[in-house]
Structures are given as C-alpha cells and as structure tokens.
N, C-alpha and C positions, 0 to 999 in steps of 0.2 A: 531119839530119833528119827525110830519111824513112826511114833506119836503125832510128831510136829510136821513130818512130811504128807501123811496119810489127811489130817485134820486141816480141811481148808482156813478155818478161823484160827489157826496158829501160825499163820502166814504173817506177822507183823514182826518189827522188827527185834524185840523182845529174844521172841523163840526162835528167830534166824542165828542170833549170836548163841544162844543156847546151844541150839543146832552145831556151831560150829567148836565150842567148846567143849562137846559131847566129844565130837571127832578126833579134837587134839588130845586129851585123856584115853582113847584109845590107841592113836597111833606113840602115845607116850610110853604108855603100858607096853604096846608091842615092839616097841625097838629098845627095852631092856628088860625087861622082866623074861620070855621065854629061856633066852642064853645065859642070863643072871642061874635062873632054877637048872639052868641042863651042866651050869658051872658048881652048883653048891651039891647036886644030887649024884654026878658022875665025876668020876677022876680026869674028866676031860675040859683039860684049864687054856688050854690055846686057842689063841687067834691070830690071824694073820695081820699084818701090818694094814692092808687094805681093808678090811673088815672093820678093825680097830678104830679107822679115822673115816670110815660112812658111819660107822655108830656115832660116831661124835658128831658127825657134820647133822646127822637126825636130830641129836639131842640138843645142838645149837637153835636149827630150826624150829624146833616144836617150843623149847622154855620160851625164847623169844616172842613166836607168835602168842602163846599164849598169855604172856605180860601184855601186849599190843590189845587182844581181844578182849583181856580184864578193862582195861582203860576206854574201849569203846563202849561197855555196858555201862562203867561210869557215867559215860556223856549221857547213855539214856536215859540212868537214872536224872541225872541232871537236867536232862528235856524234861520226864514226867514232871519234877517234883519243883524245880527255878521257872519254868517257861511253860506251862501246863496247856493253855493256849493255843501254843505257836508247837507243839509234839509232833504233829504228823508233819508238820511242814521240813520240821527242824531234823526226823527220824524217818524220812521217806524208805523207801527201798532203793532208791538208788543212790542213798549216801550212804546207810546200812551196807550195800556191796559195795560201795565207796573203802568204807571203812575196813572192814573186811580182809579186802584184796588186798587195800594199803597194808596191812598187817602181816598177811602173807609173804609180800612181796619184800617188804623191809627184811623180816627177817631171814627169807632165800638169801638176800644181799648179805647180810651178815653171817652166817653160817658160811658161804661159797667163800666169802673173803676170809675165812678161818680155816676152813678148808685146806683152800689153793695152798695157802703160805705153808700149813702143815705137812702138805706131799712133796714141798721140796725140802723137807728134813731128811738127815740120812742118820741109820740107825747102824749102828756095827758095835756096840759093847752091849751092855745088860740088859736083858729083854724080858722081864720081868714086872709087874705093873703092881704096886701098893694099893689095888683098890678092886673090887668086882664088875666095875664096870670102866670103858674107856672114856676117859675126860682128858681135856688139855692138858692142864697143869702136870699130870704124873707123867702123861704122852710126853714132853718138854723135856724128861728129867733124862729120858732114855737115848736123847738122841747124842748124837758125837759130833755134831756140828754148834756153829753159833745159833742160840736161839734167842737173841735179843729181839731182833727184828720180830718175833713171833709173839711174845711177852708185850711188846709195844703196842702190836696189833689186836691181841688180845683183850689188853687194858683198854685201848682206847673205843674200840668196838662195845666193849663193856659199857661203857660210860655213856659214850652217843646213843648206842641202841638202848640197852635193859634200862639205864638210869632216865631215860627221858620217857619212858614207859610210866614205871613209878613215879616221876614227877607230873603227869599230866593225869594222872589215878588221883594222887594227892591233892595237886590245885582244885581238878574238880569238885571233891566232896570235901574240901574248906568250903567251896561256896553251895555245897548242898546243906550240908552241917550248921552255914551263917544264915540259909534262908528256912530252915527249921526250927530255930533259936527265933524268929523273928516272928511265928506263926504264936499267936496269941493263945487259942483254943486247944487244951490237951490231948483231944481227938482228932485235931488236925495235925498236932503234932506225929503221935501215934499210924497217923493213916501215912503220911509222911515218910516217917521211920521205916515203916513193913515194907514200901516201895524197894526199899536199898540195903533193908538187914541183913539179907542172905547173901546178897553180892559182898557184902564188906565184910561179910563172916570167910568166903572166899578167897578175898583180898588179902584178909589179914593171915589166912593159912599159908597162904603166895610167896608171901614178903618176911610173914615174920618168923618161920621155922626155917631150918638151915639152908640157905640160898644153893640152890644146886650149882653155883659157880666154886664153891668150895667143896675140897674131897677130905676124906674122912682116912687118915695114915696109917693102917692097920696093917702088923707084919706079918698074918696069921696066913697059912697056905689056902685056909678054904675061903677066902677072897682075896685069891692073888690072880692073875691072868700074866699068861706066858705069850709074848710076840712069838709067832713063830717062824722057825730058822729060816726057815727056805723062802718067807718074805722081808727077810731083812737087806737093805741095802746100803 
C-alpha cells in the first residue's frame, strides 16, 4: 500500500484496486484475529452482546466489499483483454473510484440492514456461542424471540448482494475466457491469460474455499464464546 501510494507511475486503476484489496485484508484480519487469539491463549472467553454484534457488522461489511472489489478487478481484466484499445476510457480514474465507492456503499447497506435487525433481538436464555467468532447464524440461535424476520433478511441480502457479486465476476470471466480462446497465437493466449491469472487464483480461493457465511459447529471449550450476562436483554 505504501509503495503504490508513493510511486506515481502506480497510480493506475489496477493498482488502486490492489490498494483497496490490501486495505480490506488488513481490516478483515484486525476485526477477527486479535480477539480470537486472546480467546485461545487466555481463560477470558466472554464478549458483550454489543461487542459481538459489532464484530458481526464488520464481518458483513468487509466480506461483501471484498466480493465486489474482486468483481471490479475482474472488470479491469475484461477491459484489458477484451477491449484493450478503449482500456483507459473504460477504466478511467473516475470510473475506478465509482466502482470502489459503490462496493463500499453496497456493503455498508448490507451490513447495516443485518445489524439493525439483530439489535432488535432479545437474549435471555443460553449465552454460549459454539464458535470462536461472532457470526449471525449461531447468534440467532441464542435469541429467545422469533428470528424468522432475521433469517429472511439474512438469506435475502445474501442472495441479492453476495450472489450478485459472484455472478458479475462469473459473467465477466466467461467473456474473458471466450476472448482468449479466439486468439490464434499461443503467445497471445499466454500473454492474455497472464493478465488475469493471479486475480483468477484469488477469486478461486475466495469462492471455492468454505464460504464465510457458513460456520462450523464445534462444541469444544477452546472454541466457544460466551455473551456477557450483564449485556443480556
């Protein structure tokens, strides 16, 4: 991030997207790893309701933003391979800023929507989350009120926002692969594929590894978090 910021010749759309992707991964790790390490290394495994929901909000915000940033990077590869003569027009600085800003805005709305409905829940029963992190599915199971609305909001927002980012990336790569296959020379195909190969690996790791929306139920004490009783409503 420092190198991209310091060197003027790197102030181009591709590196601007790299900058935001790196920033996202820093925030992603910072929102989960420190507290998780403290939970694993100490006997303190308690978190307040508000703290748990706040961590959940940042998780929603960052994971969906990353999905849309990857979609924007896929579009950058599309412009470079499928329409290279108009690349600077398709990926001007203004358009790149709009793509990044749109990714953050959509993700903020998604996170806010799910967080608001979670704050309306009441917790008066079991307070143990069978997970090392605060995620919405295990949190909903602890509520003593009806969670149907929350489940509908979670599913609907995941389909609309998260799935739309995946479909945008998928459709873009269908066009990219189709264009590469039409290139006659082997050298041309190799050059075109090298443009998007690293991004394709990142997309594969993001979508093909276990999706963050699903959680593993493990009932070992080292992995469990407890909501602080003083915060139960």
